[in-house]
N, C-alpha and C positions, 0 to 999 in steps of 0.2 A: 504494500500500500504506500502510495507516495505521501510526502509531507503535506501537500495541499489537500489531499483527501482526508488525512487525519485531522487537519485544522477544520475542514468543513464538517466532519463528523463531530468534532468536539463542540463546535458552535451550535450544531443542530441539537445535540444532547443537552447543551446548556440552556438553549431556548425551551426545550421540552421540560427540563427540570424547573426553570423559572415559571413556566406556564402551569405546571402541576402545583408548585408552591402557591401561586396566586389562586388557583382553583381551590386548594385545600384551605386557604385562609378565609375564604368567603362562605364557609359552611362548617358545621360541627363535625369535622373529619374524624377525630379520635373517638368521640362519642358514638358515631355511626360504626366505626370499625370494631370497637369493643362490643357493641350490641350485636353486630353481625357475628362476631366470633363467639359470643355467648350462646347464640342459637345453635351452633354446630354440635357441641357436646350434649346439649339437651335433647336434640333429635337423634343423635348417633347411638348413645348408650342403650336405649331400650331395644335396639335392633342388632346389637353387637354381641358376638361371642367372645368372652374374655377367657383366656387360657392361662392357668397358673400351673406350670409343670405339665402333668398329664391330666389335670382336672380342667374341664371346660365348663364355664359358667354362662348360662344363657339368661340375659336380663329381661327377656320379653315378658311383659305383663299385660294385663287388660288396659293399663294406662298408656300403652304404646302409641295408640292413635292420638291421645291427648298430648303426649310428648312431641309427636311429629308436628301437630298443629302449632304448639307453642314455639317449637324451634323454627318452623317456617315463618311464623309471624315475626319472630325476633330478627330473622335475616331480612325480611321485608322492611321492618321498621328501621334497621340499620341503613339499608339502601335509601329509605325515605329521608333520613337525616342528611344523606349525601346529596341527593338529587332534588329534594324539596326542602331547603333549609328554612323556609318560612313556616313550615309545620313542625319544627323541631320540638316545641313544647309538648304538643300532642304525642309525637313519636316517643319522646323521652318518658313521659308519664305512662304511656302504654307499655313501654319496655320495662319500667320499674314494676308495674302491676303484673305483667307476665312473668317476670323473674320471681316475684313472690309466689305466684301460683305454681310455678315450676318446682318449688320446694316440696309441695304436697303431691303433685301429679307425676313428676318424672324423676324418680330416683334421687331425691334430694337436689333437684336442679342440676342434673348432670354431674353428680358427685361434687356439688358445691362450686365446681369450676365455672360452669355455664351460668349459674346463679350470680356469682360475684362479677363476672364479666358483663352480664346484661344489666346488673344493678348499677355498676359504675358507669357503663356506657349510657344508660338512660339518664343518670344524674348529670353527666357531662353534656348530653344533648339539651337538657332543660336549662342548664346554667350558661350555655354558650351565648355570647352576644357579639354581633358583628360590629367591629370598630370601624367607623367611618374616618377617613383621613382628616386630621384637623388642619384647618387653614392657619397659616402663621398670623399671629396677632401683631398688628402694627401699632406702635405707640407714637402718639403725637409728641413732637419735640416742644419743650417749654420755651416760650418766648422770653428773651432776656428782660430782667427787671420785674418778673411776676412772682417773686419769692425765691427762696433758696439763699445762695450766698452771693454777695457782691463784694469783690475785692478781698475775699478771704474772711469777711465778717458776716455772721448770720444776720439776716434782716428779720425784724420782729413785726408782727401785725399791729395795727392801731388798737390801742386799748389794752395791750397785753402787758403783763408785769415785766419789770426790767430783767428779772432772772428767768424768764420763761424759756422752756425747752421747745425746739421745733418738733411738731407732731407730724402725723401722716398727712400727705398731700400738701405740704408747705404751710399748714396752719400751725399755730403755736398753742401750747398748753402750759399754763403756769403751775400745773400739778397740785394746786391747792383747792380747786373746785369753786373759787370765788370770782372768777373772771366773768365779766358780762358777755364775753364772746361765746362762752359755752352755755349760757343761759341758766346757770344755777344760782348765782348771786349768794353764795354761802350756804345754800340748802343742799343737802345730800339726800339721795334717795336710794333705797335698796331695790334693785331689779331682780 
């Protein structure tokens, strides 16, 4: 393979990776993945033959159909979180409820593995919030002579005490509570 082909392949893979990262960031990806993975052991174990040495254990029960339905629904809810992110709250709550039902119906929720994956995936789906990019905040520059410092000496507001400290926003506060500028005139209130 030539160097140009490798560079072209690298840029194509980079674009695909950035595209996937953008797609993943606009939806509850991890919640959907964990919910989907939680459905697999729940629907697998009732139909599996577990072998321990020469002993074969068949887990098939009358609840096998219920386990299959719960597992398929969890997989569908995981895909719903991926491809319909606006319905993430419904899918997350339904996944949590199905995970709780799977404890009773399907061999302790796929031997607790499927239960925990679906429970955490549903919680991640419910709690996910799409962050919109924030616009940069522009601050207006202060016009000279509107407060602050002039020539290294702090300017005080009219009517402020001589020892007043500069407050927020260029106002002064004499810290005694008796200044007419803050409207207390010596009266203190408990808020």
